[in-house]
C-alpha positions in Angstrom: 49.2 -42.2 17.4 46.5 -44.2 18.9 43.1 -43.9 19.8 42.7 -42.2 22.9 40.3 -43.7 25.8 38.8 -41.9 28.2 36.7 -43.4 31.0 33.0 -42.8 30.6 32.5 -41.6 34.4 35.0 -40.5 37.0 32.9 -42.0 39.6 34.2 -45.2 42.1 32.0 -47.9 40.8 31.0 -48.7 44.5 29.9 -45.2 44.7 27.8 -45.2 41.4 26.1 -48.5 42.6 24.9 -47.4 45.9 23.8 -43.7 44.6 21.8 -45.6 42.0 20.2 -47.9 44.5 18.7 -44.8 46.3 18.1 -42.5 43.1 16.5 -45.4 41.1 13.5 -45.3 43.4 13.0 -41.9 43.1 13.0 -41.9 39.1 10.2 -44.5 39.2 8.0 -42.8 42.1 8.4 -39.1 40.0 7.6 -40.9 36.7 4.5 -42.7 38.2 3.5 -39.5 39.7 3.8 -37.7 36.3 1.4 -40.6 34.9 -1.2 -40.4 37.9 -1.0 -36.6 38.0 -2.0 -36.2 34.4 -4.8 -38.9 35.2 -6.1 -36.8 38.0 -5.6 -33.7 35.8 -8.5 -35.1 33.3 -10.7 -36.1 36.2 -10.8 -33.6 38.8 -14.7 -32.2 39.4 -15.9 -29.8 41.9 -15.9 -26.2 42.9 -12.0 -26.3 42.7 -11.8 -27.7 39.2 -10.1 -24.8 37.6 -7.2 -24.0 40.2 -6.8 -28.0 41.1 -7.0 -28.9 36.9 -4.0 -26.1 36.3 -1.7 -27.2 39.2 -1.8 -30.4 38.6 0.0 -29.9 35.0 2.4 -28.1 37.0 2.8 -30.7 39.1 3.3 -33.3 36.1 5.9 -30.6 34.8 8.0 -30.6 37.7 7.5 -34.5 38.3 8.9 -35.3 35.1 11.8 -32.8 35.1 12.6 -34.3 38.6 12.8 -37.8 37.6 15.1 -36.8 34.6 17.7 -35.2 36.7 17.8 -38.0 39.4 18.1 -40.3 36.3 20.8 -38.3 34.5 22.6 -38.4 37.5 22.8 -41.8 38.0 23.7 -42.2 34.1 26.5 -39.3 34.3 27.8 -42.0 37.2 28.0 -44.6 34.7 25.1 -46.8 35.3 21.9 -47.3 33.5 18.5 -46.9 34.4 15.4 -48.9 33.9 12.4 -47.1 34.0 10.4 -48.8 31.3 6.5 -48.8 32.0 6.3 -52.1 34.0 9.1 -50.8 36.5 7.2 -48.0 36.9 3.6 -49.5 37.3 5.3 -51.4 40.1 5.7 -48.0 41.8 2.2 -47.0 41.2 -0.2 -47.1 44.4 -3.5 -48.6 44.5 -4.6 -46.0 47.2 -3.3 -42.7 45.3 -5.0 -40.9 42.7 -8.3 -42.2 41.6 -8.7 -43.9 38.1 -11.8 -41.9 37.1 -13.9 -38.9 37.8 -13.8 -37.5 41.3 -14.3 -34.6 43.5 -11.2 -32.1 44.1 -10.8 -33.2 47.4 -10.6 -37.0 46.9 -8.4 -36.2 43.5 -6.3 -34.2 46.1 -5.7 -37.1 48.7 -4.9 -39.2 46.2 -2.4 -37.4 44.8 -1.0 -36.4 47.9 -0.6 -39.9 48.9 1.5 -40.4 45.4 3.6 -37.4 46.5 4.0 -39.1 50.3 5.3 -42.3 48.7 8.0 -40.2 46.6 9.0 -38.0 49.6 9.8 -41.4 51.7 12.0 -42.6 48.8 13.3 -39.2 49.1 14.2 -39.2 52.7 15.6 -42.8 52.5 18.0 -41.3 49.6 19.0 -38.5 51.5 19.9 -40.5 55.1 21.5 -43.3 53.2 23.5 -40.6 50.6 25.1 -38.7 53.8 28.1 -40.6 53.6 28.2 -42.1 50.0 27.6 -39.3 47.2 26.7 -35.5 48.9 26.2 -34.7 44.8 23.6 -37.4 44.4 22.1 -36.3 48.2 22.1 -32.7 47.2 20.0 -33.8 43.8 17.4 -35.7 46.2 17.1 -32.7 48.6 16.5 -30.4 45.6 13.9 -32.8 44.6 12.3 -32.9 48.3 12.2 -29.2 48.6 10.4 -28.7 45.2 8.0 -31.7 45.9 6.9 -30.4 49.2 6.2 -26.9 47.9 4.0 -28.8 45.3 2.5 -30.9 48.1 1.5 -27.5 49.9 0.2 -26.0 46.9 -2.1 -29.1 46.4 -3.2 -29.0 50.4 -4.1 -25.4 50.4 -7.0 -26.2 48.2 -8.4 -27.8 50.7 -7.1 -26.7 53.9 -9.6 -25.3 56.6 
């Protein structure tokens, strides 16, 4: 009896490549949001300190989980994902979360900018994956729904 060979993925290579093209920026953006969210968590100040401080930990946990979900989809399609720190750093916005101590409204505005950057990548993925890979599109839709909810929770701290 010979050795049984099983393909590493059932995905069409063209579909896998296209899906990876749309999901990779999401992974990198969510990884950047994870790092920046933790930075913001440590440096928030002001009247909303406790609520914002604690919710930023929730956001960081969610972003990390969603990054893992999108990355694992890419790998399940048979392709690698490069989310080394230099790739993540290239996705970080200079206008996002402040680097040091800041009032909660400034922290929230910066984190929301970071979230909005990921949402833009999600929108591109949702549109682009519509006729390519519905499973990957479903993942992007789910992540967007959760990220928009987290955005709402943050904005509620400063909404009038």
